[in-house]
N, C-alpha and C positions, 0 to 999 in steps of 0.2 A: 558549472563555469562561474565564468563574472559575466556582467551586466553592465554595460557602459550608460544605462540610463542615469538620468540624476536622482537626486534621492530629495524626495517632495518630502518638506515638510509638516504636510495633513498626511504622509504614510506614515513617519519615522519623525520627530521632532527630537535631535537631536538634543537639545541644550533639556529639554524632561526628561530625557532617557538620563542623560546624564544625572541630573538632580535628583530621578527616583534612583538611580545607583547608587548614588551614597547613603539615599536612606536604608540601604540594604547592607551597608559598611562594607561595599567591594571597592578594589582599587581606585584611588582616585586620579584625576589627573585629565588633560583634555582627550575627544575620540576622534583616534584617527584611522585613515587608511580604511573609512566607511567604503563598501562596496556592494551593489545588490548582486545576491547568484541567481542564477536559473537553476531549472531541473524537469522541467514538465509541470508545472504545480502552480497554479496560482493565486495560492499564499507568498506572503512576503518572507522571504529570508534577507537580512544585513546582516555582513561580516564585518566583524570592526576589532580595532584597537581601543585599549585602555589600560591604562597604569603598569604595562606590560603587559597585559595578558589579552588573549584573543577569546572573541565572544562573536556568535553567530543569534542573532534576533530571529522570532519567529511569530507573525501575526499573520490575521486573514488578510482576504485582499484587498486593494484598496477602498474599493465598494461592498462595503461589510453585506453580505448574504445574512437572513435571517438567524442561521446558523453559525455564522463564524466563530462570535466571542466563544460560545458554548463548546465548539470545537477544540477552541483553544485550550480553554479550562481543563477539557476531558486529555488532553494531550499531556499537557502541564503535568496533572492527576499520575499518567499512567509512569510516565517517563520519573516523578519522583519514585515512586512504588518501587520500581525494575533497579536502582540503585543499589549496588554492593550485589546485584544477583550476576549470574554468567548470560545475560540473556546480551548479546553487544547492541550497542545503542547509544545513541548521545546522550553524554552526560549532561543531566538537567541542572543549572546554577540556582535559577532564581526565574520568580514569574509575577505578573500583576496581571491578576483577576479585576480590576477596580476599571469598568469603562470610562471612567470620567479623567483617567490619567494622561492615555493618549489617545487625543482625536476621536473617543468613541470607541477603540480597539482595544482588546484583549490581547497581553505580550506574555513572552518569555525567553530568559536567554538559557541557551547551551553553550558545550565546547564546540567547536567546531572539530568534524571528522577527517582526519587524515586517510582519506577514500576517493575512490571514482565510480560513477555508474557504467557498468560494463556494457549495457543496452546503447547509451551513447557514443561509446569507441571503446579499445583496448589500447594497453600499454604494449610496447614492440615486445618487452619480457611475458607478459600474457598470450598474445594473439597469437604466436608463431608456438606455443607449446602444448599440445594434446594434454599431456597430464598434468597439468597447470589449470586446462577447464575442468578434464575432469574432478579434480579435486574441490574447484571453485563450485560446480554443480551440487557436490556433497557438501561443501559448506553450507549452500543454502536449506538445505533438509536440516543440517546439524543445529541451526541456529534458534529455526521455529520449532523444532524439538524441543529445546531449551525454556523457549519462552510458554511452552505446552506446558513446560514441569514446574511452572513460577506457583506455588500456594496464592492464589489470588485473595483469599481470607487471611492467610497471614503478613501482607503486604498491604493491608490496609483497603481494598476493593470488594470487597463483599456485597456493596453497592452499587456497583461499577455498571451496572448491566441487569440484564430482565432472565435468567440462564432459564426458571421455567418455562416450559412449552417451548426452548429457543427451536427446535427443529421440527416440531410440529405446524409451528405458523409462517415456516418456510416460504412454501410452495405459494399459501393462498397470498402471504404480503409481495410476491414480486409477481405473481399472475394479477394481483389487482395496481401494479403499478404499468404492466405490460396495458391491460384493457383501458387507464386512465388517457395512452397516449392517442387513441381513438380521438379525444376532445379535440386536438390539432387539427387543423384547418389543412387542407392539402394530405395529410399522410394517408396513405391506400391502404391503412392495415396492417399486420405483421404479416408480412410474406416470407414465414420464417417454417419450411418444413420438420414436421415433428415436434412441434411444441405442446403442442395437448399429451402428444405420447409419453413426451417428455415426464411431464407435469404426474402425468399417471403412474408412472413406474417409479420416480422421487417417495409419491404417496403409498405405495404398496411395497416398499424394500426402505420404509424408513427402521435407521436402525432403532432397537427397543430401549438401548441402554448407553449412557454417554457421561461422562465427569465433564460438567464446566469447568472452564479456566479462559486463560485472559487468551483473547483471539486478536490478532491485527488487526484482520478482515479485506484487505488486499493486498495477499502477500503474492509477489511475484519478485522477478530479478529484478524491474525497473525501479524496485524500492529499498533494494539495499547497495551497501555500498562497499569495495572490494578494497584493502589493502594494497599500495602501489607498488610493492617490494616481494610481493606470494601472492598463495589462494584464499589466506583470511579473510573473512566477512569482516567487514570494519565495522557497521554497523548497518540496522534494519531502520529504515527512517518511513516519514510520512506517516503517522500512527493516527490521524484523521478519524479512520475508521473501527477505532481499537473498542472494545465492548467484551464482555465474560459472556462466552457464549460456548460451543464446542470447538477447540484447538484443530481437530482434525480436519477441518472447514480450511485451515489456513494450509494445510499441505493439499490437500485437493486442490487449493487453488493455485498453489504453485504447478501441480500437474496438471491443471487444466491450461495453463499458460504456456506450458511445456514446450520447448518445438518437438514435432514428432520427427524430423527427417532435417538432415545438413545441406547446406548450399543454398539456401533461400526458398524452395519453392514450398516453406508452410508458412501461410499465412500469418501465423505465431511465430513462427522464428524470424521472420522480414520485422515484422511490425512492433508485437509485446517485448521480447526478447532482447529486439533490433543486431546490435553486433555479436552478443553473448550467443545470442540464437544461430547464426549461421558459422560459428565453430566449430570446429571438431575436436573431440574428445568426451564432449559433453555426458554424463552418465544420462542414462533410460530411465523411464518412468519407474520398472520394476526396482532398478537398481535404488532411487532414492526414497521407494516405501520400505527398504529394506535398511537403508540407513539410517531412517527415521528412529524404526520399530527397534531397532539396536540401543537407541539414545532415551526411549519413552516407554514406559508402560503402561500406555494405551493401545490399545485392540484398534490392528488396524485391518482388520478381515473386512473391513465394510468401504475400504478406501474405496474404491469403486463409485459407492455412492456418493460420498463427500466431493467427490471427483467430478460428476455428473448436476449435483446440485453449486458447484463453481461454474458451471458450463451456463447453468439453466439462468442463474442470477446475475455474472456477469455480461452474457448474452442478451440480460431482458437493459439492463442497463445501459448498456453500450448502444441499443439501438432506439432509446429516448434519443438519442443526438442524431441519428438517422431522422427519427419523427420529425424532431424539431428542424431539419435541415430541407426537409418536405415543407413544410410550413413556412420556408424563408427565414428559419430564426438562428440557424449554421451554416457555414461554407457546404456547398452543395459536397463539396469534393472530401471532405471529411465528414458528413454523413453516408458514404457511398463506402467509405474506406472502413467505419465503424460498423457496416449493415455488414460487409462483407466478415467481418472476424465474428460479428454477430453468426453468420451460417456456417461458419467455421467451428464456431464453439457449439454449437448445435448438433454438426455432423460429430465432432467428437463425442458429445453425449448420447448421440443414438449407438454410436462404435459397443460404448460400452455397454448398453444398455440391452445389448443385441437386437435391436429393432432396426 
Protein backbone atom coordinates (compact mmCIF):
# COMPACT_ATOMS: atom_id res chain seq x y z
CA UNK A 1 0.00 0.00 0.00
CA UNK A 2 1.13 3.59 -0.57
CA UNK A 3 1.80 6.17 2.11
CA UNK A 4 1.23 9.91 1.87
CA UNK A 5 4.12 10.64 4.19
CA UNK A 6 6.69 13.10 2.80
CA UNK A 7 10.07 11.59 1.99
CA UNK A 8 12.50 13.09 4.46
CA UNK A 9 16.02 13.73 3.21
CA UNK A 10 17.45 12.22 6.40
CA UNK A 11 15.66 8.94 5.60
CA UNK A 12 16.31 8.73 1.85
CA UNK A 13 18.33 11.51 0.21
CA UNK A 14 17.29 11.22 -3.44
CA UNK A 15 20.33 13.16 -4.68
CA UNK A 16 22.67 10.82 -2.83
CA UNK A 17 20.69 7.85 -4.13
CA UNK A 18 20.95 9.05 -7.74
CA UNK A 19 24.72 9.55 -7.45
CA UNK A 20 25.16 6.10 -5.93
CA UNK A 21 23.04 4.51 -8.67
CA UNK A 22 25.23 6.17 -11.27
CA UNK A 23 28.23 4.48 -9.67
CA UNK A 24 26.45 1.13 -10.02
CA UNK A 25 25.93 1.74 -13.77
CA UNK A 26 22.17 1.67 -13.36
CA UNK A 27 20.01 3.56 -15.89
CA UNK A 28 20.48 7.33 -15.44
CA UNK A 29 17.93 10.12 -15.24
CA UNK A 30 15.81 11.94 -12.68
CA UNK A 31 14.17 10.00 -9.84
CA UNK A 32 10.41 10.37 -10.16
CA UNK A 33 7.19 9.05 -8.62
CA UNK A 34 8.91 8.35 -5.31
CA UNK A 35 6.47 7.07 -2.68
CA UNK A 36 6.81 5.35 0.65
CA UNK A 37 5.19 1.94 0.92
CA UNK A 38 3.50 0.64 4.05
CA UNK A 39 2.84 -2.91 5.10
CA UNK A 40 3.27 -3.46 8.79
CA UNK A 41 7.03 -3.16 8.95
CA UNK A 42 9.03 -0.40 10.58
CA UNK A 43 11.72 -0.70 7.94
CA UNK A 44 11.57 1.91 5.18
CA UNK A 45 10.39 0.89 1.72
CA UNK A 46 10.55 3.50 -1.05
CA UNK A 47 9.23 2.84 -4.54
CA UNK A 48 10.41 5.05 -7.38
CA UNK A 49 11.13 5.28 -11.12
CA UNK A 50 14.41 6.13 -12.82
CA UNK A 51 15.58 5.69 -16.38
CA UNK A 52 12.43 3.83 -17.35
CA UNK A 53 12.87 1.26 -14.58
CA UNK A 54 10.94 0.75 -11.35
CA UNK A 55 12.76 0.13 -8.06
CA UNK A 56 12.06 -0.45 -4.40
CA UNK A 57 14.64 0.76 -1.88
CA UNK A 58 14.75 -0.93 1.52
CA UNK A 59 16.58 0.32 4.59
CA UNK A 60 16.17 0.17 8.35
CA UNK A 61 13.75 2.43 10.25
CA UNK A 62 14.23 6.19 10.43
CA UNK A 63 15.72 5.81 13.90
CA UNK A 64 18.12 2.94 13.35
CA UNK A 65 18.30 0.21 15.95
CA UNK A 66 21.68 -1.29 16.90
CA UNK A 67 21.20 -4.26 14.57
CA UNK A 68 19.37 -2.50 11.71
CA UNK A 69 22.32 -2.18 9.35
CA UNK A 70 23.53 -5.72 9.93
CA UNK A 71 19.99 -6.95 9.21
CA UNK A 72 20.03 -5.09 5.89
CA UNK A 73 23.42 -6.55 5.00
CA UNK A 74 22.10 -10.05 5.70
CA UNK A 75 18.96 -9.45 3.65
CA UNK A 76 21.05 -8.29 0.70
CA UNK A 77 23.21 -11.34 0.92
CA UNK A 78 20.42 -13.89 1.05
CA UNK A 79 18.40 -12.27 -1.75
CA UNK A 80 21.50 -12.15 -3.95
CA UNK A 81 22.16 -15.82 -3.13
CA UNK A 82 18.63 -16.81 -4.18
CA UNK A 83 19.06 -15.34 -7.67
CA UNK A 84 18.35 -17.99 -10.25
CA UNK A 85 16.58 -20.29 -7.79
CA UNK A 86 12.93 -21.28 -8.02
CA UNK A 87 12.20 -19.64 -4.65
CA UNK A 88 9.73 -16.77 -5.17
CA UNK A 89 11.48 -13.64 -3.88
CA UNK A 90 12.04 -9.99 -4.81
CA UNK A 91 14.89 -9.78 -7.32
CA UNK A 92 17.96 -8.13 -5.80
CA UNK A 93 19.42 -5.36 -7.96
CA UNK A 94 22.21 -3.67 -6.00
CA UNK A 95 23.09 -2.90 -2.40
CA UNK A 96 25.10 -0.40 -0.39
CA UNK A 97 26.80 -1.80 2.71
CA UNK A 98 28.71 1.42 3.41
CA UNK A 99 27.01 3.30 6.26
CA UNK A 100 28.64 6.62 5.30
CA UNK A 101 26.77 6.93 2.01
CA UNK A 102 23.17 7.47 3.17
CA UNK A 103 23.02 9.13 6.59
CA UNK A 104 24.36 6.09 8.41
CA UNK A 105 21.97 3.58 6.84
CA UNK A 106 22.75 0.47 4.81
CA UNK A 107 20.25 0.05 1.97
CA UNK A 108 19.55 -1.96 -1.15
CA UNK A 109 17.45 -1.92 -4.31
CA UNK A 110 15.13 -4.66 -5.49
CA UNK A 111 12.47 -5.13 -8.13
CA UNK A 112 8.92 -4.21 -7.15
CA UNK A 113 6.69 -7.26 -6.70
CA UNK A 114 3.37 -7.32 -8.51
CA UNK A 115 1.42 -8.82 -5.66
CA UNK A 116 -0.83 -8.23 -2.66
CA UNK A 117 -0.71 -9.08 1.03
CA UNK A 118 -3.63 -11.44 1.59
CA UNK A 119 -3.79 -10.68 5.31
CA UNK A 120 -4.61 -7.03 4.57
CA UNK A 121 -7.31 -7.62 1.98
CA UNK A 122 -8.42 -9.92 -0.83
CA UNK A 123 -9.23 -8.86 -4.40
CA UNK A 124 -12.71 -9.80 -5.57
CA UNK A 125 -11.21 -12.46 -7.86
CA UNK A 126 -9.80 -14.28 -4.85
CA UNK A 127 -12.23 -13.50 -2.04
CA UNK A 128 -15.24 -15.34 -3.42
CA UNK A 129 -13.47 -18.42 -4.73
CA UNK A 130 -12.82 -21.23 -2.19
CA UNK A 131 -10.85 -23.21 -4.78
CA UNK A 132 -8.59 -20.20 -5.31
CA UNK A 133 -8.07 -19.84 -1.56
CA UNK A 134 -7.27 -23.53 -1.28
CA UNK A 135 -4.56 -23.30 -3.92
CA UNK A 136 -3.13 -20.16 -2.32
CA UNK A 137 -2.70 -22.08 0.91
CA UNK A 138 -0.91 -24.89 -0.89
CA UNK A 139 1.30 -22.33 -2.61
CA UNK A 140 2.45 -21.11 0.79
CA UNK A 141 3.63 -24.64 1.64
CA UNK A 142 5.18 -25.08 -1.79
CA UNK A 143 7.22 -21.87 -1.58
CA UNK A 144 8.77 -22.73 1.77
CA UNK A 145 9.56 -26.25 0.53
CA UNK A 146 11.49 -24.67 -2.34
CA UNK A 147 13.41 -22.49 0.07
CA UNK A 148 14.33 -25.47 2.22
CA UNK A 149 15.63 -27.31 -0.86
CA UNK A 150 18.28 -24.68 -1.70
CA UNK A 151 21.84 -25.84 -1.00
CA UNK A 152 23.01 -22.98 1.21
CA UNK A 153 26.67 -23.86 0.82
CA UNK A 154 26.44 -23.98 -2.98
CA UNK A 155 24.93 -20.48 -3.11
CA UNK A 156 27.61 -18.98 -0.87
CA UNK A 157 25.85 -19.00 2.51
CA UNK A 158 28.00 -21.57 4.33
CA UNK A 159 28.95 -18.98 6.98
CA UNK A 160 25.57 -17.24 7.16
CA UNK A 161 24.45 -18.80 10.45
CA UNK A 162 25.44 -21.17 13.27
CA UNK A 163 23.66 -24.43 12.48
CA UNK A 164 25.70 -26.52 14.93
CA UNK A 165 23.53 -27.00 18.00
CA UNK A 166 20.70 -24.92 16.49
CA UNK A 167 17.87 -27.09 17.78
CA UNK A 168 19.58 -27.82 21.09
CA UNK A 169 19.83 -24.15 22.08
CA UNK A 170 16.33 -23.01 21.09
CA UNK A 171 14.41 -23.68 24.33
CA UNK A 172 17.08 -22.24 26.63
CA UNK A 173 17.50 -19.21 24.36
CA UNK A 174 13.83 -18.30 24.48
CA UNK A 175 13.36 -19.24 28.13
CA UNK A 176 16.10 -16.70 28.86
CA UNK A 177 14.25 -14.11 26.79
CA UNK A 178 11.05 -14.71 28.75
CA UNK A 179 12.93 -14.50 32.05
CA UNK A 180 14.40 -11.14 31.02
CA UNK A 181 10.94 -9.54 30.93
CA UNK A 182 10.81 -9.70 34.73
CA UNK A 183 13.19 -6.74 34.75
CA UNK A 184 10.41 -4.52 33.38
CA UNK A 185 8.68 -2.61 36.17
CA UNK A 186 4.93 -3.24 36.15
CA UNK A 187 5.08 -6.64 34.44
CA UNK A 188 3.44 -9.22 36.71
CA UNK A 189 5.33 -12.13 35.17
CA UNK A 190 4.43 -14.62 32.43
CA UNK A 191 0.86 -15.61 33.19
CA UNK A 192 0.97 -18.21 30.44
CA UNK A 193 -0.57 -21.61 31.25
CA UNK A 194 1.71 -24.48 30.28
CA UNK A 195 4.87 -22.53 29.52
CA UNK A 196 7.11 -24.79 31.62
CA UNK A 197 5.39 -27.97 30.46
CA UNK A 198 5.82 -27.00 26.79
CA UNK A 199 9.51 -26.24 27.36
CA UNK A 200 10.02 -29.62 29.05
CA UNK A 201 8.21 -31.45 26.24
CA UNK A 202 10.36 -29.73 23.61
CA UNK A 203 13.56 -30.74 25.37
CA UNK A 204 12.36 -34.32 25.81
CA UNK A 205 11.18 -34.83 22.22
CA UNK A 206 13.81 -32.94 20.19
CA UNK A 207 14.54 -34.57 16.80
CA UNK A 208 17.85 -36.42 16.92
CA UNK A 209 18.86 -35.71 13.34
CA UNK A 210 18.21 -32.89 10.90
CA UNK A 211 19.84 -31.15 7.93
CA UNK A 212 20.75 -27.45 7.92
CA UNK A 213 19.38 -25.13 5.28
CA UNK A 214 18.12 -21.61 4.65
CA UNK A 215 15.42 -20.51 7.10
CA UNK A 216 13.23 -17.47 6.52
CA UNK A 217 12.69 -17.28 10.28
CA UNK A 218 9.27 -15.60 10.30
CA UNK A 219 7.27 -17.51 7.72
CA UNK A 220 3.55 -16.80 7.81
CA UNK A 221 0.89 -15.42 5.50
CA UNK A 222 1.64 -11.77 6.29
CA UNK A 223 5.15 -12.24 4.86
CA UNK A 224 4.19 -13.45 1.41
CA UNK A 225 2.64 -11.67 -1.57
CA UNK A 226 0.21 -13.31 -3.99
CA UNK A 227 -0.25 -12.56 -7.68
CA UNK A 228 -3.26 -10.34 -8.46
CA UNK A 229 -4.44 -12.57 -11.33
CA UNK A 230 -4.52 -15.96 -9.64
CA UNK A 231 -3.39 -18.15 -6.73
CA UNK A 232 0.35 -17.99 -7.48
CA UNK A 233 2.60 -16.93 -4.60
CA UNK A 234 4.57 -14.06 -6.13
CA UNK A 235 7.22 -13.53 -3.45
CA UNK A 236 8.34 -14.28 0.08
CA UNK A 237 9.20 -10.93 1.69
CA UNK A 238 10.67 -9.50 4.92
CA UNK A 239 13.83 -11.61 5.18
CA UNK A 240 15.22 -9.89 8.29
CA UNK A 241 15.09 -13.07 10.44
CA UNK A 242 16.75 -15.26 7.84
CA UNK A 243 19.54 -17.59 8.96
CA UNK A 244 20.95 -21.07 8.48
CA UNK A 245 19.04 -23.42 10.73
CA UNK A 246 16.43 -26.14 10.36
CA UNK A 247 14.06 -25.24 7.49
CA UNK A 248 11.33 -27.43 8.99
CA UNK A 249 10.87 -24.71 11.60
CA UNK A 250 9.55 -22.46 8.80
CA UNK A 251 6.86 -25.03 8.05
CA UNK A 252 6.16 -25.29 11.77
CA UNK A 253 5.85 -21.49 11.91
CA UNK A 254 3.31 -21.53 9.10
CA UNK A 255 1.31 -24.20 10.92
CA UNK A 256 1.56 -22.39 14.26
CA UNK A 257 -0.04 -19.31 12.75
CA UNK A 258 -2.48 -21.13 10.47
CA UNK A 259 -6.21 -20.59 11.14
CA UNK A 260 -7.74 -23.66 12.75
CA UNK A 261 -11.27 -22.49 12.19
CA UNK A 262 -13.01 -20.22 9.73
CA UNK A 263 -15.44 -17.40 10.29
CA UNK A 264 -13.23 -15.28 12.54
CA UNK A 265 -13.63 -17.07 15.89
CA UNK A 266 -9.96 -18.12 15.95
CA UNK A 267 -7.65 -15.36 17.21
CA UNK A 268 -4.98 -16.58 14.78
CA UNK A 269 -7.41 -16.25 11.87
CA UNK A 270 -8.57 -12.78 12.83
CA UNK A 271 -5.19 -11.26 13.73
CA UNK A 272 -2.21 -13.14 12.34
CA UNK A 273 -3.72 -14.22 9.04
CA UNK A 274 -6.19 -11.36 8.69
CA UNK A 275 -8.46 -11.37 5.65
CA UNK A 276 -7.15 -14.67 4.32
CA UNK A 277 -7.63 -16.37 7.68
CA UNK A 278 -11.35 -15.72 7.60
CA UNK A 279 -11.86 -17.01 4.05
CA UNK A 280 -13.35 -20.38 3.17
CA UNK A 281 -11.54 -23.10 1.28
CA UNK A 282 -8.14 -23.01 2.95
CA UNK A 283 -6.36 -26.37 3.26
CA UNK A 284 -5.99 -27.83 6.73
CA UNK A 285 -2.66 -28.28 8.51
CA UNK A 286 -2.37 -31.97 7.54
CA UNK A 287 -2.80 -31.10 3.88
CA UNK A 288 -0.14 -28.40 4.12
CA UNK A 289 2.31 -30.90 5.58
CA UNK A 290 1.47 -33.50 2.93
CA UNK A 291 1.94 -30.93 0.17
CA UNK A 292 5.29 -29.89 1.62
CA UNK A 293 6.40 -33.52 1.95
CA UNK A 294 5.62 -34.19 -1.72
CA UNK A 295 7.98 -31.39 -2.70
CA UNK A 296 10.76 -31.93 -0.19
CA UNK A 297 13.14 -34.71 0.80
CA UNK A 298 13.05 -33.55 4.44
CA UNK A 299 11.51 -35.86 7.04
CA UNK A 300 8.26 -34.28 8.23
CA UNK A 301 7.44 -37.04 10.76
CA UNK A 302 8.36 -34.72 13.67
CA UNK A 303 6.49 -31.69 12.34
CA UNK A 304 4.43 -31.41 15.52
CA UNK A 305 7.66 -30.73 17.42
CA UNK A 306 8.56 -27.89 15.05
CA UNK A 307 5.05 -26.47 15.32
CA UNK A 308 5.22 -26.53 19.12
CA UNK A 309 8.64 -24.84 19.01
CA UNK A 310 7.22 -22.17 16.71
CA UNK A 311 4.31 -21.59 19.11
CA UNK A 312 6.75 -21.39 22.03
CA UNK A 313 9.17 -18.99 20.33
CA UNK A 314 6.57 -16.71 18.74
CA UNK A 315 4.49 -16.63 21.91
CA UNK A 316 7.49 -15.49 23.93
CA UNK A 317 8.38 -12.83 21.35
CA UNK A 318 4.85 -11.42 21.45
CA UNK A 319 4.78 -11.57 25.25
CA UNK A 320 7.66 -9.09 25.18
CA UNK A 321 5.35 -6.39 23.84
CA UNK A 322 2.80 -7.26 26.51
CA UNK A 323 5.49 -6.89 29.16
CA UNK A 324 6.53 -3.51 27.77
CA UNK A 325 2.89 -2.43 27.68
CA UNK A 326 2.54 -3.35 31.36
CA UNK A 327 5.50 -1.08 32.01
CA UNK A 328 4.02 1.78 30.00
CA UNK A 329 6.43 1.36 27.09
CA UNK A 330 3.86 0.21 24.53
CA UNK A 331 0.12 0.79 23.99
CA UNK A 332 -1.98 -1.25 26.43
CA UNK A 333 -4.42 -2.34 23.73
CA UNK A 334 -1.57 -3.72 21.63
CA UNK A 335 -0.07 -5.51 24.62
CA UNK A 336 -3.41 -7.06 25.55
CA UNK A 337 -4.00 -8.24 21.99
CA UNK A 338 -0.57 -9.82 21.65
CA UNK A 339 -0.91 -11.48 25.06
CA UNK A 340 -4.16 -13.04 23.83
CA UNK A 341 -2.33 -14.37 20.78
CA UNK A 342 0.41 -15.73 23.04
CA UNK A 343 -2.19 -17.60 25.09
CA UNK A 344 -3.65 -18.97 21.86
CA UNK A 345 -0.23 -20.13 20.68
CA UNK A 346 0.49 -21.93 23.93
CA UNK A 347 -2.96 -23.52 23.91
CA UNK A 348 -2.19 -24.78 20.41
CA UNK A 349 1.18 -26.06 21.59
CA UNK A 350 -0.38 -27.91 24.54
CA UNK A 351 -2.95 -29.53 22.28
CA UNK A 352 -0.14 -30.92 20.14
CA UNK A 353 1.84 -32.19 23.11
CA UNK A 354 -1.18 -33.90 24.65
CA UNK A 355 -0.97 -31.78 27.81
